[in-house]
C-alpha positions as CSV (number, residue, x, y, z in Angstrom):
1,M,-5.4,11.1,17.5
2,Q,-2.5,8.8,17.1
3,Y,-2.9,7.6,13.5
4,N,-2.2,11.2,13.0
5,S,1.4,10.4,13.1
6,V,0.8,6.7,10.8
7,L,-0.9,9.6,8.5
8,E,2.2,11.9,8.3
9,K,4.7,9.3,7.3
10,L,2.8,8.0,4.7
11,Q,2.7,12.0,3.0
12,A,6.1,11.6,4.0
13,A,6.7,8.5,2.3
14,E,4.9,10.6,-0.4
15,L,2.2,7.3,-0.7
16,E,-0.7,7.8,-2.1
17,T,-3.3,6.8,0.9
18,V,-7.1,6.9,1.8
19,V,-8.4,6.7,5.1
20,Y,-11.8,6.1,6.3
21,T,-12.4,5.6,10.6
22,D,-9.7,1.9,11.0
23,N,-9.2,2.1,7.3
24,T,-6.6,2.5,4.7
25,L,-5.9,2.5,1.4
26,V,-2.6,2.9,-0.1
27,V,-2.2,3.3,-3.5
28,V,1.4,2.2,-5.4
29,S,2.0,2.6,-8.8
30,A,4.8,1.8,-11.2
31,D,6.7,0.9,-14.8
32,T,7.8,-2.2,-13.8
33,T,7.8,-5.4,-11.5
34,N,9.8,-5.1,-10.4
35,E,9.6,-1.0,-8.9
36,L,5.9,-1.8,-7.7
37,E,7.4,-4.8,-6.0
38,A,10.0,-2.2,-4.1
39,E,6.9,0.4,-3.9
40,V,4.8,-2.1,-2.0
41,Y,7.4,-3.5,0.3
42,E,8.1,-0.1,1.1
43,A,4.5,1.0,1.8
44,V,3.5,-1.9,4.0
45,W,7.5,-1.7,5.6
46,T,6.0,1.9,6.7
47,I,2.5,1.4,7.8
48,R,4.5,-1.7,9.8
49,D,6.6,1.0,11.6
50,C,4.5,3.1,12.9
51,L,1.5,0.9,13.7
52,E,4.3,-0.6,15.5
53,E,5.3,2.4,17.6
54,L,2.0,2.8,18.3
55,G,1.3,-0.4,20.1
56,H,-0.5,-2.1,17.0
57,E,0.1,-4.3,14.2
58,I,-0.9,-4.7,11.0
59,N,-4.9,-7.3,10.7
60,V,-3.0,-9.7,8.2
61,S,-6.8,-11.3,8.1
62,K,-8.0,-8.2,6.5
63,T,-5.6,-6.9,4.7
64,D,-5.0,-7.2,0.7
65,I,-2.8,-6.7,-1.8
66,L,-5.0,-6.0,-5.1
67,L,-3.4,-5.5,-8.0
68,F,-4.6,-4.0,-11.5
69,H,-2.9,-4.0,-14.5
70,D,-2.9,-3.7,-18.5
71,V,-2.9,-6.8,-19.4
72,Q,-3.1,-6.2,-23.1
73,A,-0.2,-3.3,-23.7
74,R,2.3,-6.2,-22.8
75,G,0.7,-8.4,-25.8
76,I,-1.0,-11.0,-23.5
77,H,-4.4,-11.3,-23.8
78,Q,-6.7,-13.1,-21.8
79,T,-10.8,-14.1,-22.1
80,L,-12.8,-15.2,-19.3
């Protein structure tokens, strides 16, 4: 029940959030890399602050940031 306060703050920050048991997925999107960086920092700090209020912290060893982008849209072509 305590975690509901975290969800409420993420929703108030207009962050797309999916939660299952103790796992949280936050989806952030932006038009530019600068905007994306700012949005990711906002999301991480929001989560960190909420968890600290509950006496918890982000488990860095279990936390991942994934970046998906359209490389062709930038004219960058890559082969695997």
